[in-house]
C-alpha positions as CSV (number, residue, x, y, z in Angstrom):
1,M,29.1,-12.0,41.2
2,T,25.6,-12.7,40.2
3,A,24.2,-16.2,40.7
4,T,23.0,-17.8,37.5
5,A,20.9,-20.8,36.8
6,P,22.9,-24.0,36.7
7,R,23.5,-25.3,33.1
8,L,23.1,-29.0,32.6
9,L,23.9,-31.2,29.6
10,A,21.4,-34.1,29.2
11,F,21.5,-37.2,27.0
12,A,20.5,-40.8,26.9
13,G,23.0,-43.6,26.3
14,S,21.0,-45.2,23.5
15,L,20.5,-44.6,19.8
16,R,17.4,-46.8,19.3
17,Q,14.3,-45.2,17.9
18,G,11.7,-45.4,20.7
19,S,14.4,-46.1,23.3
20,F,13.0,-46.1,26.9
21,N,16.0,-44.1,28.1
22,R,15.6,-41.5,25.3
23,R,12.0,-41.2,26.7
24,L,13.1,-41.0,30.3
25,I,15.8,-38.4,29.8
26,H,13.0,-35.9,29.0
27,V,11.4,-36.6,32.4
28,L,14.8,-36.1,34.2
29,A,15.4,-32.8,32.2
30,E,11.9,-31.6,33.2
31,G,12.7,-32.2,36.9
32,A,15.9,-30.2,36.6
33,R,14.2,-27.3,34.7
34,S,11.4,-27.2,37.3
35,A,14.1,-26.8,40.0
36,G,15.6,-23.8,38.1
37,A,18.2,-25.3,35.7
38,E,18.8,-24.5,32.1
39,V,19.0,-27.9,30.3
40,T,20.6,-28.6,27.0
41,L,19.2,-31.9,25.7
42,I,21.2,-33.6,23.0
43,E,21.0,-36.8,21.1
44,L,24.2,-38.8,20.8
45,R,23.0,-39.8,17.4
46,A,24.0,-36.3,16.3
47,Y,27.6,-36.9,17.4
48,P,28.6,-40.2,15.8
49,L,32.0,-41.4,17.0
50,P,34.3,-44.3,16.1
51,I,35.3,-46.7,18.9
52,Y,38.1,-45.0,20.7
53,D,41.4,-45.8,19.0
54,R,44.7,-44.1,19.8
55,D,45.6,-44.3,16.1
56,I,42.5,-42.4,15.1
57,E,43.2,-39.8,17.8
58,A,46.8,-39.4,16.5
59,A,45.5,-38.9,12.9
60,G,43.1,-36.2,14.0
61,V,40.4,-36.1,16.7
62,P,36.9,-36.2,15.2
63,E,35.1,-32.8,15.1
64,Q,32.2,-34.4,17.0
65,V,34.6,-34.9,20.0
66,R,35.5,-31.2,19.9
67,Q,31.9,-30.3,19.9
68,L,31.1,-32.5,22.8
69,Q,34.1,-31.2,24.7
70,Q,32.9,-27.6,24.2
71,L,29.5,-28.6,25.5
72,M,31.1,-30.1,28.6
73,R,33.1,-26.9,29.1
74,E,29.9,-24.8,28.9
75,H,27.8,-26.8,31.4
76,D,27.9,-27.2,35.1
77,G,26.8,-30.9,35.2
78,L,25.3,-33.8,33.4
79,L,22.0,-35.6,33.3
80,I,22.2,-39.1,31.9
81,S,19.6,-41.9,31.4
82,T,21.3,-45.2,30.6
83,P,20.2,-48.6,29.4
84,E,21.7,-51.8,30.9
85,Y,23.5,-54.1,28.5
86,N,24.6,-57.4,30.1
87,G,24.7,-55.9,33.5
88,S,26.7,-52.8,32.6
89,M,26.4,-49.4,30.8
90,P,26.3,-49.5,27.0
91,A,29.5,-49.2,24.9
92,L,28.0,-46.0,23.3
93,L,28.0,-44.2,26.7
94,K,31.5,-45.5,27.7
95,N,32.9,-44.5,24.3
96,T,31.4,-41.0,24.5
97,L,33.0,-40.4,27.9
98,D,36.3,-41.9,26.8
99,W,36.5,-39.5,23.8
100,I,35.5,-36.4,25.7
101,S,38.2,-37.1,28.3
102,R,40.9,-36.9,25.7
103,P,43.2,-33.8,25.5
104,T,41.4,-30.7,24.2
105,A,42.2,-28.9,21.0
106,D,44.4,-26.4,23.0
107,G,46.3,-29.2,24.6
108,G,44.4,-29.0,27.9
109,S,43.1,-32.0,29.9
110,G,39.8,-33.5,28.7
111,V,39.4,-35.0,32.1
112,A,39.5,-31.5,33.6
113,L,36.3,-30.8,31.8
114,F,34.5,-33.1,34.2
115,Q,36.2,-32.1,37.4
116,D,33.8,-31.1,40.2
117,K,30.8,-31.0,38.0
118,V,27.6,-32.7,39.2
119,A,25.8,-35.6,37.6
120,G,22.3,-37.0,38.0
121,I,21.7,-40.5,36.6
122,V,18.7,-42.7,36.0
123,S,18.0,-45.8,34.0
124,A,15.1,-47.7,32.4
125,S,14.7,-51.3,31.3
126,P,11.9,-53.7,30.4
127,G,13.1,-56.0,33.2
128,P,12.1,-55.7,36.9
129,L,15.3,-54.1,38.1
130,G,15.1,-51.2,35.6
131,G,18.8,-51.2,34.7
132,L,20.0,-50.8,38.3
133,R,23.3,-52.5,37.7
134,S,24.1,-50.0,34.9
135,L,23.7,-47.2,37.4
136,L,26.4,-48.7,39.6
137,V,28.8,-48.9,36.7
138,L,28.0,-45.5,35.3
139,G,28.2,-43.8,38.7
140,D,31.6,-45.3,39.3
141,A,32.9,-44.2,35.9
142,L,31.7,-40.7,36.4
143,A,33.2,-40.4,39.8
144,K,36.5,-41.6,38.4
145,L,36.4,-38.7,35.9
146,G,35.9,-36.3,38.9
147,L,32.2,-35.7,38.8
148,I,30.1,-35.6,41.9
149,V,27.2,-38.0,41.4
150,V,24.2,-37.2,43.5
151,P,23.0,-40.2,45.6
152,Q,19.4,-39.9,44.4
153,Q,19.1,-42.4,41.5
154,V,16.1,-44.1,39.9
155,A,15.8,-47.3,37.9
156,V,12.5,-47.7,36.1
157,G,11.5,-51.3,35.6
158,Q,8.7,-52.6,33.3
159,A,9.6,-49.6,31.1
160,A,7.4,-50.7,28.2
161,D,4.3,-50.1,30.4
162,K,5.6,-47.0,32.2
163,L,7.2,-45.0,29.4
164,P,4.8,-44.9,26.6
165,D,6.2,-41.7,25.0
166,Y,9.0,-39.1,25.3
167,G,8.7,-37.3,28.6
168,V,5.8,-39.4,29.8
169,L,6.3,-41.6,32.9
170,A,3.0,-43.2,33.9
171,D,4.1,-44.2,37.4
172,D,3.5,-41.0,39.4
173,R,5.7,-42.1,42.3
174,Q,8.6,-42.8,40.0
175,K,8.0,-39.6,38.0
176,H,8.4,-37.7,41.3
177,Q,11.5,-39.6,42.1
178,V,13.1,-38.9,38.7
179,H,12.2,-35.2,39.0
180,G,13.9,-35.4,42.4
181,V,17.2,-36.5,40.8
182,G,17.2,-33.4,38.6
183,A,16.3,-31.2,41.6
184,A,19.1,-32.8,43.6
185,V,21.7,-31.8,41.0
186,V,20.4,-28.2,41.0
187,R,20.4,-28.0,44.8
188,H,24.0,-29.2,44.9
189,L,25.2,-26.7,42.3
190,T,23.2,-23.9,43.9
191,R,24.8,-24.6,47.3
192,A,28.2,-24.8,45.6
193,G,27.6,-21.2,44.4
194,V,27.3,-21.6,40.6
195,S,27.8,-18.0,39.4
196,S,28.6,-16.0,36.3
């Protein structure tokens, strides 16, 4: 068995043009790449999904769900940057996780796609807490799906000043911390013996 670079799927839980979290996910991905991971960065805008409804599922699971399930199957972990909406993670993010966790096309468990994979999570917000409460909710949701969420987490407050562009975090201390989240995911997977 030859060890391979961990493969991580990265996305932000926001669709908004100029979203602070769509900017921040690039910083997190950079940290993971610098630590040796292969990172696939996607936009959830490219996978539009209806709100989960058992009737829709029964009539035919949307193709975008199958595409996201395949991406989960092909990767060893997740990198997520989440906004905070009313003290919680956004519906977009919850809905995406709900759909991926549905049974796969071959009748397998969608939840099994998450099992024992590793996640690194960060958040950004214009407010002083930086979306900290959304990290608590998201971390709990991911753990319930069977992911191992690394304890290193960063909430970037005053994001309008600190995240002027995609992949740019003006606060050097927080940039180092966000990179550290990505590196922690890679360390965990490397110690767990990710291999081909």
